[in-house]
C-alpha positions as CSV (number, residue, x, y, z in Angstrom):
1,X,0.0,0.0,0.0
2,X,1.2,3.5,-0.9
3,X,1.8,6.0,1.9
4,X,-0.9,8.6,2.6
5,X,-1.9,11.4,5.0
6,X,-5.4,11.2,6.6
7,X,-6.1,14.5,8.3
8,X,-9.8,14.6,9.3
9,X,-11.5,17.7,10.8
10,X,-14.0,16.3,13.2
11,X,-17.6,17.4,14.2
12,X,-20.0,15.8,16.6
13,X,-22.8,14.2,14.5
14,X,-26.3,13.6,15.6
15,X,-28.2,11.4,13.1
16,X,-31.7,10.0,13.2
17,X,-35.4,10.8,13.1
18,X,-36.2,13.4,15.7
19,X,-32.6,14.3,16.3
20,X,-33.4,18.0,15.9
21,X,-35.0,17.8,19.3
22,X,-31.6,17.4,20.8
23,X,-30.4,20.8,19.7
24,X,-31.3,22.6,23.0
25,X,-29.4,20.0,25.0
26,X,-26.4,20.5,22.6
27,X,-26.5,24.2,23.2
28,X,-26.4,23.6,26.9
29,X,-23.6,21.1,26.5
30,X,-21.6,23.7,24.6
31,X,-22.2,26.2,27.4
32,X,-23.8,28.8,25.1
33,X,-26.5,31.3,26.1
34,X,-27.0,33.7,23.2
35,X,-27.8,32.1,19.9
36,X,-28.1,33.7,16.5
37,X,-30.5,31.5,14.5
38,X,-29.9,31.5,10.8
39,X,-32.5,30.1,8.3
40,X,-34.0,31.0,5.0
41,X,-37.6,31.6,4.2
42,X,-38.1,28.0,3.0
43,X,-37.2,26.7,6.5
44,X,-39.2,29.2,8.4
45,X,-41.5,26.6,10.0
46,X,-38.6,24.4,11.2
47,X,-36.7,27.5,12.4
48,X,-39.8,28.6,14.3
49,X,-40.0,25.2,16.0
50,X,-36.3,25.4,16.9
51,X,-36.7,28.9,18.2
52,X,-39.5,27.9,20.5
53,X,-37.4,25.0,21.8
54,X,-34.5,27.2,22.5
55,X,-36.6,29.9,24.1
56,X,-34.8,32.9,25.6
57,X,-31.4,31.7,24.4
58,X,-32.3,33.0,20.9
59,X,-30.7,36.4,20.9
60,X,-31.7,37.1,17.3
61,X,-32.7,35.6,14.0
62,X,-31.8,35.8,10.3
63,X,-34.8,35.0,8.2
64,X,-33.4,35.4,4.7
65,X,-30.4,33.7,3.1
66,X,-29.1,33.8,-0.5
67,X,-27.2,31.3,-2.7
68,X,-23.5,31.6,-2.9
69,X,-23.3,33.9,0.2
70,X,-23.1,37.5,-1.1
71,X,-20.3,39.3,0.8
72,X,-22.6,42.1,2.0
73,X,-24.9,39.5,3.6
74,X,-21.9,38.0,5.4
75,X,-20.7,41.4,6.7
76,X,-24.2,42.5,7.8
77,X,-24.8,39.2,9.7
78,X,-21.4,39.3,11.3
79,X,-22.2,42.8,12.6
80,X,-25.5,41.6,13.8
81,X,-23.8,38.8,15.8
82,X,-21.5,41.3,17.4
83,X,-24.3,43.7,18.3
84,X,-26.3,40.9,19.9
85,X,-23.2,39.5,21.8
86,X,-24.0,36.1,20.3
87,X,-21.9,33.2,21.4
88,X,-23.2,30.5,19.0
89,X,-24.5,30.4,15.5
90,X,-27.3,27.8,14.9
91,X,-28.2,27.4,11.2
92,X,-31.0,25.3,9.8
93,X,-31.3,24.7,6.1
94,X,-29.1,23.7,3.1
95,X,-25.9,25.2,1.7
96,X,-27.1,28.8,1.7
97,X,-27.9,28.9,5.4
98,X,-24.8,26.9,6.4
99,X,-22.7,29.0,4.0
100,X,-23.8,32.2,5.6
101,X,-23.1,30.9,9.1
102,X,-19.6,29.8,8.0
103,X,-18.9,33.3,6.6
104,X,-20.0,34.8,9.9
105,X,-17.9,32.3,11.9
106,X,-14.8,33.3,9.9
107,X,-15.4,36.9,10.8
108,X,-16.3,36.5,14.4
109,X,-14.8,33.2,15.6
110,X,-18.2,31.9,16.8
111,X,-18.8,28.2,16.7
112,X,-21.6,26.7,14.5
113,X,-24.3,24.2,15.2
114,X,-25.7,23.2,11.8
115,X,-29.0,21.4,11.2
116,X,-29.2,20.0,7.7
117,X,-32.4,20.0,5.7
118,X,-31.0,19.1,2.2
119,X,-28.2,16.9,0.8
120,X,-25.7,19.7,0.3
121,X,-23.1,18.4,2.7
122,X,-21.8,21.8,3.7
123,X,-22.5,21.1,7.4
124,X,-19.8,18.4,7.4
125,X,-17.0,20.3,5.8
126,X,-14.7,23.3,6.6
127,X,-15.0,24.7,3.1
128,X,-16.5,28.2,2.8
129,X,-17.5,30.4,-0.1
130,X,-18.4,34.0,-0.5
131,X,-19.4,35.9,-3.6
132,X,-18.3,39.5,-4.2
133,X,-18.3,41.6,-7.4
134,X,-19.5,38.6,-9.4
135,X,-16.8,36.3,-8.3
136,X,-17.1,33.4,-5.9
137,X,-14.1,32.9,-3.6
138,X,-13.7,29.6,-1.7
139,X,-11.4,28.4,0.9
140,X,-10.8,25.8,3.6
141,X,-10.7,26.8,7.3
142,X,-11.4,24.7,10.3
143,X,-13.1,27.7,11.9
144,X,-15.9,27.2,9.3
145,X,-16.5,23.6,10.3
146,X,-19.6,23.2,12.5
147,X,-18.8,21.8,15.9
148,X,-22.1,19.9,15.8
149,X,-24.0,18.6,12.7
150,X,-27.6,17.4,13.1
151,X,-29.1,15.1,10.5
152,X,-32.9,14.6,11.0
153,X,-34.5,12.8,8.1
154,X,-37.9,14.2,9.2
155,X,-36.7,17.7,8.2
156,X,-36.2,16.5,4.6
157,X,-39.7,15.0,4.1
158,X,-41.1,18.2,2.7
159,X,-38.2,18.8,0.3
160,X,-39.8,18.7,-3.2
161,X,-38.7,15.9,-5.5
162,X,-36.9,18.1,-8.0
163,X,-35.0,19.9,-5.2
164,X,-34.1,16.5,-3.6
165,X,-32.9,15.2,-7.0
166,X,-30.6,18.2,-7.7
167,X,-29.4,18.3,-4.1
168,X,-28.6,14.6,-4.3
169,X,-26.6,15.1,-7.5
170,X,-24.7,17.8,-5.7
171,X,-23.7,15.4,-3.0
172,X,-22.7,12.8,-5.6
173,X,-20.3,15.4,-7.1
174,X,-18.4,15.6,-3.8
175,X,-18.1,11.8,-3.7
176,X,-17.0,11.4,-7.4
177,X,-14.3,14.0,-7.0
178,X,-13.2,12.4,-3.8
179,X,-12.5,9.2,-5.7
180,X,-9.7,10.8,-7.8
181,X,-8.5,13.5,-5.3
182,X,-4.7,13.7,-5.0
183,X,-4.9,13.5,-1.2
184,X,-7.4,10.6,-1.0
185,X,-6.7,8.0,1.6
186,X,-8.0,4.4,1.9
187,X,-10.6,5.7,4.4
188,X,-11.9,8.5,2.1
189,X,-12.0,6.1,-0.8
190,X,-14.2,3.8,1.2
191,X,-16.4,6.6,2.3
192,X,-16.8,7.9,-1.2
193,X,-17.7,4.6,-2.7
194,X,-20.2,3.9,0.1
195,X,-21.7,7.3,-0.3
196,X,-22.2,6.9,-4.0
197,X,-23.8,3.5,-3.4
198,X,-26.2,4.9,-0.8
199,X,-27.3,7.9,-2.9
200,X,-27.7,5.9,-6.1
201,X,-30.0,3.5,-4.2
202,X,-31.9,6.2,-2.2
203,X,-32.5,9.0,-4.7
204,X,-34.9,7.2,-7.0
205,X,-36.8,6.0,-4.0
206,X,-37.0,9.6,-2.6
207,X,-38.3,11.0,-5.9
208,X,-40.8,8.2,-6.3
209,X,-42.1,8.4,-2.7
210,X,-41.0,11.7,-1.1
211,X,-42.6,10.9,2.3
212,X,-40.8,7.6,2.7
213,X,-38.8,8.0,5.9
214,X,-36.4,5.1,5.1
215,X,-35.5,6.5,1.7
216,X,-35.0,10.0,3.2
217,X,-32.7,8.5,5.9
218,X,-30.7,6.6,3.4
219,X,-30.2,9.7,1.2
220,X,-29.2,11.8,4.2
221,X,-26.7,9.1,5.2
222,X,-25.1,9.3,1.8
223,X,-25.1,13.1,1.9
224,X,-23.3,13.0,5.3
225,X,-20.6,10.8,3.8
226,X,-20.4,13.2,0.8
227,X,-19.9,16.2,3.1
228,X,-17.3,14.3,5.1
229,X,-15.3,13.5,1.9
230,X,-15.7,17.1,0.7
231,X,-14.2,18.3,3.9
232,X,-11.3,16.0,3.9
233,X,-9.8,15.9,0.4
234,X,-9.1,18.3,-2.4
235,X,-11.9,18.9,-4.9
236,X,-11.0,19.1,-8.6
237,X,-12.3,20.5,-11.9
238,X,-15.9,19.9,-11.3
239,X,-16.1,22.1,-8.3
240,X,-14.1,24.9,-9.9
241,X,-16.5,24.9,-12.9
242,X,-19.6,25.0,-10.6
243,X,-18.2,27.8,-8.4
244,X,-17.4,29.9,-11.4
245,X,-20.8,29.3,-13.0
246,X,-22.7,29.8,-9.8
247,X,-20.9,32.8,-8.4
248,X,-20.4,34.7,-11.7
249,X,-23.6,33.9,-13.5
250,X,-25.9,33.3,-10.5
251,X,-26.9,29.8,-11.5
252,X,-28.7,27.5,-9.0
253,X,-26.0,25.7,-7.0
254,X,-27.3,22.2,-6.9
255,X,-28.8,22.2,-10.4
256,X,-25.4,23.3,-11.8
257,X,-23.6,20.5,-10.1
258,X,-26.2,18.0,-11.6
259,X,-25.7,19.4,-15.1
260,X,-21.9,19.4,-15.0
261,X,-21.0,16.2,-13.2
262,X,-21.4,13.6,-16.0
263,X,-19.3,15.8,-18.3
264,X,-16.4,16.2,-15.9
265,X,-16.5,12.5,-15.2
266,X,-16.2,11.9,-19.0
267,X,-13.4,14.4,-19.2
268,X,-11.4,12.7,-16.4
269,X,-12.3,9.0,-17.3
270,X,-9.1,8.1,-19.1
271,X,-6.8,9.8,-16.6
272,X,-8.4,8.3,-13.5
273,X,-9.1,4.6,-14.3
274,X,-9.0,3.4,-10.7
275,X,-11.5,6.0,-9.6
276,X,-13.7,5.1,-12.5
277,X,-13.6,1.4,-11.6
278,X,-14.7,2.3,-8.1
279,X,-17.4,4.6,-9.4
280,X,-18.7,2.0,-11.8
281,X,-18.9,-0.6,-8.9
282,X,-20.7,1.9,-6.7
283,X,-23.1,2.9,-9.4
284,X,-23.9,-0.8,-10.1
285,X,-23.6,-0.4,-13.8
286,X,-21.6,-1.9,-16.6
287,X,-21.8,1.3,-18.6
288,X,-19.3,4.1,-18.4
289,X,-19.6,6.0,-15.1
290,X,-20.3,9.3,-16.9
291,X,-23.2,7.6,-18.7
292,X,-24.5,6.1,-15.5
293,X,-24.4,9.6,-13.8
294,X,-26.2,11.2,-16.7
295,X,-28.9,8.5,-16.8
296,X,-29.4,8.7,-13.0
297,X,-29.9,12.5,-13.2
298,X,-32.4,12.1,-16.1
299,X,-34.2,9.3,-14.3
300,X,-34.8,11.4,-11.1
301,X,-35.6,14.6,-12.9
302,X,-32.4,16.5,-12.0
303,X,-31.0,19.0,-14.5
304,X,-28.9,17.3,-17.3
305,X,-27.8,20.4,-19.2
306,X,-26.5,23.9,-18.4
307,X,-29.2,25.3,-20.7
308,X,-31.8,23.8,-18.3
309,X,-30.4,25.9,-15.4
310,X,-30.3,29.1,-17.4
311,X,-26.7,29.4,-18.5
312,X,-26.3,31.5,-21.7
313,X,-24.2,29.7,-24.3
314,X,-22.7,33.1,-25.3
315,X,-20.9,33.1,-21.9
316,X,-19.0,29.8,-22.5
317,X,-15.8,31.4,-23.7
318,X,-15.7,33.8,-20.8
319,X,-16.4,31.0,-18.3
320,X,-13.8,28.8,-19.8
321,X,-11.2,31.5,-19.3
322,X,-12.2,32.0,-15.7
323,X,-12.1,28.3,-14.9
324,X,-8.8,27.6,-16.6
325,X,-7.2,30.7,-14.8
326,X,-7.9,29.0,-11.5
327,X,-5.7,26.0,-12.4
328,X,-7.8,23.4,-10.7
329,X,-6.1,20.3,-9.2
330,X,-7.4,17.5,-11.4
331,X,-6.3,14.1,-12.7
332,X,-6.2,15.4,-16.3
333,X,-4.5,18.7,-17.2
334,X,-7.0,21.5,-17.6
335,X,-6.6,24.2,-20.3
336,X,-9.0,26.8,-21.7
337,X,-9.9,24.9,-24.9
338,X,-10.7,21.7,-23.0
339,X,-13.0,23.6,-20.6
340,X,-14.7,25.3,-23.5
341,X,-15.4,22.0,-25.1
342,X,-16.7,20.6,-21.8
343,X,-19.0,23.5,-21.2
344,X,-20.4,23.3,-24.8
345,X,-21.2,19.7,-24.3
346,X,-22.7,20.3,-20.8
347,X,-24.8,23.2,-22.2
348,X,-26.3,21.0,-24.8
349,X,-26.7,18.1,-22.4
350,X,-25.2,15.7,-25.0
351,X,-22.8,13.2,-23.6
352,X,-21.6,11.8,-26.9
353,X,-18.5,13.9,-27.2
354,X,-15.1,12.3,-26.9
355,X,-12.6,14.5,-25.0
356,X,-9.2,14.6,-26.8
């Protein structure tokens, strides 16, 4: 076996139906008394329930969050946390709510308790992202890693099938890139393969029967593994493409991941044969993994093209320049013409192209 480094940032994880009810006890365990509660409008009902449970410990609330964490929102919320003398950030929601809490944590040093309601995986990683002047900047900082992550499948029962599908494909992207990450370890490879297997099994069941608690729990389990892999190893070309497209052109985060993932898998296939073998096994298909991912997305109603998520084909050349300029760490060398070809294929949603 080759040598490796396995450096894992750790969170306390509470998983299971009804686990959200343990949040007040966790706040007490952490010795915190003034909570800033962060949630978007979609999670208002769940946030209200949590606020009631926390009672007077809620010093203030944020009721609106935006995708890709606009820098002004981060600055405004950090100032609010300071004015309230908050000593803990509690966020409930998907990547937007968790992302805002992370941006505030970086500015204030406050710890985060995150309650997941989607399959984004942000709550399990120290990766942060903020968008300013049309550019999304990302980084990795353990101050952005929630000290507690709560996974309650009951909170995902109301997630619409189309949102569940796109969010699940987002989680799969973390796992796929984890399979060919340059700093992967035997442990992260096992987690990535198991996460793919869990999500591929669960997502069609979730879409077919959104109120099925077992399907929701299995999907959330896969999403937790995806977030863990995301937070441990280096992400590659796929994530750079999606960060550029999302931050610069304001595309939906999860849907963009869904549309791009099969095309990056096709791009990297010849340069990462071991990863593709693991991915094929986890997908349970004899087909090429890129084809399996594309068929999965189509089968569950997730976006399969960049056109479907609103990306203008006239911006492909500009986007290719921006992605190539970031020099993503990737199994196959990345240059501007290659990214341009990938984006054209992803925009059309046609997986028939053969990367050079």
